[in-house]
C-alpha positions as CSV (number, residue, x, y, z in Angstrom):
1,X,29.2,25.9,-7.2
2,X,26.6,27.0,-4.7
3,X,25.8,26.1,-1.2
4,X,22.2,25.6,0.1
5,X,21.5,24.8,3.5
6,X,18.9,22.2,4.0
7,X,18.1,19.2,6.2
8,X,17.7,16.5,3.4
9,X,19.2,16.6,-0.4
10,X,15.5,16.7,-1.9
11,X,14.8,19.8,0.1
12,X,17.6,21.8,-1.8
13,X,15.8,20.9,-4.9
14,X,12.8,22.2,-3.8
15,X,14.2,25.4,-2.7
16,X,15.1,26.1,-6.3
17,X,11.4,24.9,-7.8
18,X,10.1,28.2,-6.4
19,X,12.7,30.4,-8.4
20,X,13.3,28.4,-11.4
21,X,11.2,26.9,-14.2
22,X,10.9,22.9,-13.4
23,X,12.2,22.5,-17.1
24,X,15.5,24.7,-16.7
25,X,16.2,23.2,-12.9
26,X,18.5,20.2,-14.5
27,X,20.4,22.6,-16.9
28,X,21.0,25.0,-13.8
29,X,21.6,22.3,-11.1
30,X,23.0,19.0,-12.6
31,X,24.4,17.5,-9.2
32,X,23.6,17.8,-5.7
33,X,26.2,16.8,-3.1
34,X,24.6,16.6,0.5
35,X,27.2,17.2,3.3
36,X,26.2,15.9,6.7
37,X,28.3,16.2,9.8
38,X,31.4,17.0,7.4
39,X,30.8,13.8,5.3
40,X,29.3,13.3,1.9
41,X,26.0,11.8,2.7
42,X,24.3,11.6,-0.7
43,X,25.0,12.5,-4.2
44,X,22.2,13.1,-6.6
45,X,22.1,14.0,-10.4
46,X,19.1,15.6,-12.1
47,X,18.2,15.2,-15.6
48,X,14.9,16.0,-17.7
49,X,13.0,13.8,-19.8
50,X,9.6,13.5,-21.4
51,X,7.7,10.6,-20.1
52,X,4.5,9.3,-18.3
53,X,5.1,10.0,-14.4
54,X,5.0,6.7,-12.6
55,X,1.6,5.8,-11.6
56,X,-0.1,7.2,-14.2
57,X,-1.8,5.2,-17.0
58,X,-3.1,7.6,-19.6
59,X,-0.4,8.0,-22.3
60,X,-1.9,11.7,-23.0
61,X,-0.7,12.8,-19.6
62,X,3.2,12.6,-20.6
63,X,5.0,15.4,-19.7
64,X,8.4,16.6,-18.8
65,X,9.7,15.2,-15.8
66,X,12.9,15.7,-13.8
67,X,14.6,12.6,-12.8
68,X,16.6,12.6,-9.4
69,X,19.1,9.7,-9.4
70,X,21.6,8.2,-6.8
71,X,24.8,9.4,-8.5
72,X,26.6,6.3,-6.8
73,X,24.3,3.6,-7.3
74,X,22.2,5.0,-10.7
75,X,19.1,4.1,-9.0
76,X,16.3,6.8,-9.5
77,X,15.0,8.1,-6.3
78,X,12.4,10.7,-7.2
79,X,10.3,12.2,-10.2
80,X,9.4,15.9,-10.1
81,X,6.6,17.0,-12.5
82,X,3.9,19.5,-12.8
83,X,0.5,18.4,-12.5
84,X,-2.2,21.0,-13.2
85,X,-0.9,24.1,-11.1
86,X,1.0,22.0,-8.5
87,X,4.6,20.6,-8.7
88,X,4.7,17.2,-7.6
89,X,7.9,15.5,-5.9
90,X,7.2,11.6,-6.1
91,X,9.3,9.2,-4.3
92,X,10.3,6.2,-6.5
93,X,10.2,2.8,-5.3
94,X,12.2,-0.1,-7.0
95,X,9.7,-2.8,-8.4
96,X,11.2,-5.3,-6.0
97,X,10.1,-3.4,-3.1
98,X,6.7,-3.0,-4.8
99,X,6.3,-6.8,-5.2
100,X,6.9,-7.3,-1.5
101,X,4.6,-4.7,-0.3
102,X,1.5,-5.8,1.4
103,X,-1.8,-5.9,-0.6
104,X,-3.5,-3.0,1.3
105,X,-0.6,-0.2,0.9
106,X,-1.4,2.4,-1.4
107,X,0.6,4.6,-3.7
108,X,0.3,8.3,-3.4
109,X,1.3,11.9,-5.0
110,X,2.7,14.4,-2.8
111,X,1.9,18.2,-3.2
112,X,3.2,20.7,-1.2
113,X,1.8,23.8,-0.6
114,X,2.9,27.0,1.3
115,X,1.3,25.9,4.3
116,X,-0.1,22.3,3.9
117,X,0.8,19.3,2.4
118,X,-1.6,17.3,0.3
119,X,-1.3,13.4,-0.4
120,X,-3.2,12.4,-3.3
121,X,-4.3,8.6,-3.4
122,X,-6.3,9.0,-6.6
123,X,-10.1,9.0,-7.0
124,X,-10.5,5.5,-6.6
125,X,-9.8,6.2,-2.8
126,X,-12.4,8.7,-2.3
127,X,-13.9,8.8,1.3
128,X,-11.9,6.0,2.5
129,X,-10.4,5.7,5.6
130,X,-6.6,5.2,5.6
131,X,-3.6,5.4,8.0
132,X,-0.2,6.9,7.6
133,X,2.9,5.4,8.8
134,X,6.3,6.4,9.2
135,X,8.1,3.1,8.5
136,X,6.3,0.8,11.3
137,X,5.2,3.8,13.2
138,X,1.6,5.1,12.9
139,X,1.1,8.8,12.4
140,X,-2.6,9.4,11.9
141,X,-5.8,7.4,10.6
142,X,-7.9,9.9,8.5
143,X,-10.6,9.9,6.1
144,X,-9.9,11.1,2.7
145,X,-12.0,13.7,0.5
146,X,-14.3,13.2,-2.3
147,X,-11.1,13.4,-4.8
148,X,-9.1,11.0,-2.8
149,X,-6.9,13.5,-1.0
150,X,-5.8,14.1,2.5
151,X,-4.9,17.8,3.3
152,X,-2.6,18.3,6.6
153,X,-1.2,21.6,7.7
154,X,2.4,21.7,7.8
155,X,2.6,22.9,11.3
156,X,0.2,20.3,12.6
157,X,1.8,17.3,14.6
158,X,0.7,15.0,11.8
159,X,1.9,17.2,9.0
160,X,5.3,17.4,10.5
161,X,5.3,13.9,10.9
162,X,4.4,13.4,7.2
163,X,7.0,15.8,6.2
164,X,9.8,14.1,8.1
165,X,8.5,10.6,6.7
166,X,9.0,12.2,3.2
167,X,12.2,13.4,3.6
168,X,13.5,10.0,4.8
169,X,11.5,8.2,2.2
170,X,9.5,6.1,5.0
171,X,6.0,7.5,4.3
172,X,3.5,4.6,3.9
173,X,-0.3,4.6,3.3
174,X,-2.9,1.8,4.0
175,X,-6.3,1.3,4.0
176,X,-7.6,1.2,7.8
């Protein structure tokens, strides 16, 4: 039993990622109980599988993926995997939600660095103007780079808003 102080349950996982190899994480931490205001708010279980991360199509990209699952509902909420030198924490959306999304909404990968957050939208979104939303509230309209990425400083107003939306699971990206 260990205690980690953080603002959301996925932050607890992120704190371990800097200290523990991704493959060892579910063997060290298999359950996370998030207590807020003295009440159990979320319970996550972690397990590792070898699979193709969601959103990737090429079967050669299969890799070890840590699945973060809501213990009570059994629904997967996050996938954690390495892509190159980066560790990616990807919120998972249920297929029912994906069907109901507007056509212009875009999927993304989140890459957290020491001082910045990177949203990778894929090369097909290179040099495209997109708008980031927290729920229905617009955060920023910005153009992606030549690799389809958006780099934001964590301490900037937009960076803070994006980080907060990621924690709440309400970040949306749409073409502008």
